[in-house]
C-alpha positions as protocol buffer text, in pm:
chain_id: "A"
residue {
  index: 1
  type: MET
  ca { x: 11001 y: 9614 z: 7861 }
}
residue {
  index: 2
  type: PRO
  ca { x: 10899 y: 9809 z: 7546 }
}
residue {
  index: 3
  type: ARG
  ca { x: 10619 y: 9683 z: 7329 }
}
residue {
  index: 4
  type: SER
  ca { x: 10713 y: 9501 z: 7013 }
}
residue {
  index: 5
  type: MET
  ca { x: 10644 y: 9682 z: 6687 }
}
residue {
  index: 6
  type: VAL
  ca { x: 10540 y: 9351 z: 6531 }
}
residue {
  index: 7
  type: LYS
  ca { x: 10166 y: 9290 z: 6534 }
}
residue {
  index: 8
  type: ASN
  ca { x: 10037 y: 8942 z: 6588 }
}
residue {
  index: 9
  type: VAL
  ca { x: 9835 y: 8778 z: 6312 }
}
residue {
  index: 10
  type: ALA
  ca { x: 9494 y: 8825 z: 6477 }
}
residue {
  index: 11
  type: GLU
  ca { x: 9563 y: 9195 z: 6534 }
}
residue {
  index: 12
  type: GLU
  ca { x: 9665 y: 9237 z: 6170 }
}
residue {
  index: 13
  type: GLN
  ca { x: 9350 y: 9059 z: 6051 }
}
residue {
  index: 14
  type: ASN
  ca { x: 9140 y: 9287 z: 6271 }
}
residue {
  index: 15
  type: CYS
  ca { x: 9306 y: 9592 z: 6117 }
}
residue {
  index: 16
  type: ILE
  ca { x: 9234 y: 9467 z: 5764 }
}
residue {
  index: 17
  type: ILE
  ca { x: 8867 y: 9395 z: 5832 }
}
residue {
  index: 18
  type: ARG
  ca { x: 8814 y: 9714 z: 6035 }
}
residue {
  index: 19
  type: GLY
  ca { x: 8977 y: 9920 z: 5762 }
}
residue {
  index: 20
  type: SER
  ca { x: 8773 y: 9758 z: 5487 }
}
residue {
  index: 21
  type: ILE
  ca { x: 8443 y: 9823 z: 5668 }
}
residue {
  index: 22
  type: LYS
  ca { x: 8533 y: 10185 z: 5746 }
}
residue {
  index: 23
  type: ASN
  ca { x: 8656 y: 10239 z: 5390 }
}
residue {
  index: 24
  type: GLN
  ca { x: 8337 y: 10096 z: 5239 }
}
residue {
  index: 25
  type: ILE
  ca { x: 8122 y: 10311 z: 5471 }
}
residue {
  index: 26
  type: GLU
  ca { x: 8307 y: 10617 z: 5344 }
}
residue {
  index: 27
  type: LEU
  ca { x: 8297 y: 10508 z: 4978 }
}
residue {
  index: 28
  type: ARG
  ca { x: 7923 y: 10440 z: 4994 }
}
residue {
  index: 29
  type: ARG
  ca { x: 7864 y: 10771 z: 5174 }
}
residue {
  index: 30
  type: THR
  ca { x: 7669 y: 10598 z: 5446 }
}
residue {
  index: 31
  type: SER
  ca { x: 7691 y: 10597 z: 5824 }
}
residue {
  index: 32
  type: VAL
  ca { x: 7722 y: 10333 z: 6092 }
}
residue {
  index: 33
  type: PRO
  ca { x: 7358 y: 10382 z: 6201 }
}
residue {
  index: 34
  type: GLU
  ca { x: 7242 y: 10339 z: 5841 }
}
residue {
  index: 35
  type: LEU
  ca { x: 7464 y: 10032 z: 5792 }
}
residue {
  index: 36
  type: ALA
  ca { x: 7332 y: 9884 z: 6116 }
}
residue {
  index: 37
  type: ARG
  ca { x: 6976 y: 9928 z: 5992 }
}
residue {
  index: 38
  type: LYS
  ca { x: 7052 y: 9775 z: 5651 }
}
residue {
  index: 39
  type: SER
  ca { x: 7240 y: 9478 z: 5797 }
}
residue {
  index: 40
  type: GLY
  ca { x: 6986 y: 9409 z: 6071 }
}
residue {
  index: 41
  type: MET
  ca { x: 7225 y: 9478 z: 6359 }
}
residue {
  index: 42
  type: LYS
  ca { x: 7184 y: 9704 z: 6656 }
}
residue {
  index: 43
  type: GLU
  ca { x: 7389 y: 10021 z: 6620 }
}
residue {
  index: 44
  type: SER
  ca { x: 7576 y: 9964 z: 6947 }
}
residue {
  index: 45
  type: THR
  ca { x: 7657 y: 9607 z: 6841 }
}
residue {
  index: 46
  type: LEU
  ca { x: 7794 y: 9724 z: 6508 }
}
residue {
  index: 47
  type: TYR
  ca { x: 8016 y: 9984 z: 6675 }
}
residue {
  index: 48
  type: ALA
  ca { x: 8150 y: 9711 z: 6907 }
}
residue {
  index: 49
  type: LYS
  ca { x: 8207 y: 9472 z: 6615 }
}
residue {
  index: 50
  type: ILE
  ca { x: 8395 y: 9739 z: 6418 }
}
residue {
  index: 51
  type: ARG
  ca { x: 8614 y: 9806 z: 6722 }
}
residue {
  index: 52
  type: ASN
  ca { x: 8687 y: 9434 z: 6757 }
}
residue {
  index: 53
  type: PRO
  ca { x: 8625 y: 9256 z: 6423 }
}
residue {
  index: 54
  type: SER
  ca { x: 8737 y: 8920 z: 6560 }
}
residue {
  index: 55
  type: THR
  ca { x: 8393 y: 8899 z: 6725 }
}
residue {
  index: 56
  type: LEU
  ca { x: 8217 y: 8916 z: 6386 }
}
residue {
  index: 57
  type: THR
  ca { x: 8062 y: 8594 z: 6270 }
}
residue {
  index: 58
  type: LEU
  ca { x: 8087 y: 8501 z: 5903 }
}
residue {
  index: 59
  type: ARG
  ca { x: 7713 y: 8559 z: 5874 }
}
residue {
  index: 60
  type: GLU
  ca { x: 7746 y: 8912 z: 6018 }
}
residue {
  index: 61
  type: LEU
  ca { x: 8040 y: 8994 z: 5793 }
}
residue {
  index: 62
  type: ARG
  ca { x: 7848 y: 8874 z: 5487 }
}
residue {
  index: 63
  type: SER
  ca { x: 7550 y: 9083 z: 5595 }
}
residue {
  index: 64
  type: LEU
  ca { x: 7767 y: 9394 z: 5630 }
}
residue {
  index: 65
  type: TYR
  ca { x: 7935 y: 9344 z: 5294 }
}
residue {
  index: 66
  type: LYS
  ca { x: 7598 y: 9280 z: 5130 }
}
residue {
  index: 67
  type: ALA
  ca { x: 7454 y: 9599 z: 5283 }
}
residue {
  index: 68
  type: LEU
  ca { x: 7764 y: 9788 z: 5164 }
}
residue {
  index: 69
  type: GLN
  ca { x: 7739 y: 9628 z: 4817 }
}
residue {
  index: 70
  type: VAL
  ca { x: 8103 y: 9518 z: 4825 }
}
residue {
  index: 71
  type: PRO
  ca { x: 8197 y: 9360 z: 4489 }
}
residue {
  index: 72
  type: THR
  ca { x: 8295 y: 8993 z: 4487 }
}
residue {
  index: 73
  type: GLU
  ca { x: 8649 y: 9074 z: 4369 }
}
residue {
  index: 74
  type: GLU
  ca { x: 8699 y: 9304 z: 4668 }
}
residue {
  index: 75
  type: LYS
  ca { x: 8570 y: 9042 z: 4911 }
}
residue {
  index: 76
  type: GLU
  ca { x: 8809 y: 8784 z: 4762 }
}
residue {
  index: 77
  type: ARG
  ca { x: 9101 y: 9026 z: 4790 }
}
residue {
  index: 78
  type: LEU
  ca { x: 9018 y: 9098 z: 5154 }
}
residue {
  index: 79
  type: ALA
  ca { x: 8990 y: 8727 z: 5232 }
}
residue {
  index: 80
  type: ARG
  ca { x: 9338 y: 8667 z: 5086 }
}
residue {
  index: 81
  type: GLU
  ca { x: 9485 y: 8958 z: 5284 }
}
residue {
  index: 82
  type: ALA
  ca { x: 9326 y: 8851 z: 5610 }
}
residue {
  index: 83
  type: MET
  ca { x: 9461 y: 8496 z: 5585 }
}
C-alpha cells in the first residue's frame, strides 16, 4: 500500500522545530558544534535532537533558542505553528 502524503501532527511539529533550528543556525552564521558549546549540550546529542526534535525537552529547546538569540516574537510564532 502506498504511503499517505498526509503527515501526522507529531511529524509536522518535528519539521517546524527542526526547520526553525536549522534556519536560526544559518541566520546567526554559526555551526552545530558552536551551538552545542553555547547551549551546554554534547555535539552528538545536538545532532540527534535536531534529527528528532520530539526528544527535545522544553529546557533544552529554551537553551538552544537562548544560544541562538531567537527573539520572543519568533518563539511565540513557532509555538503557535507547532501546536
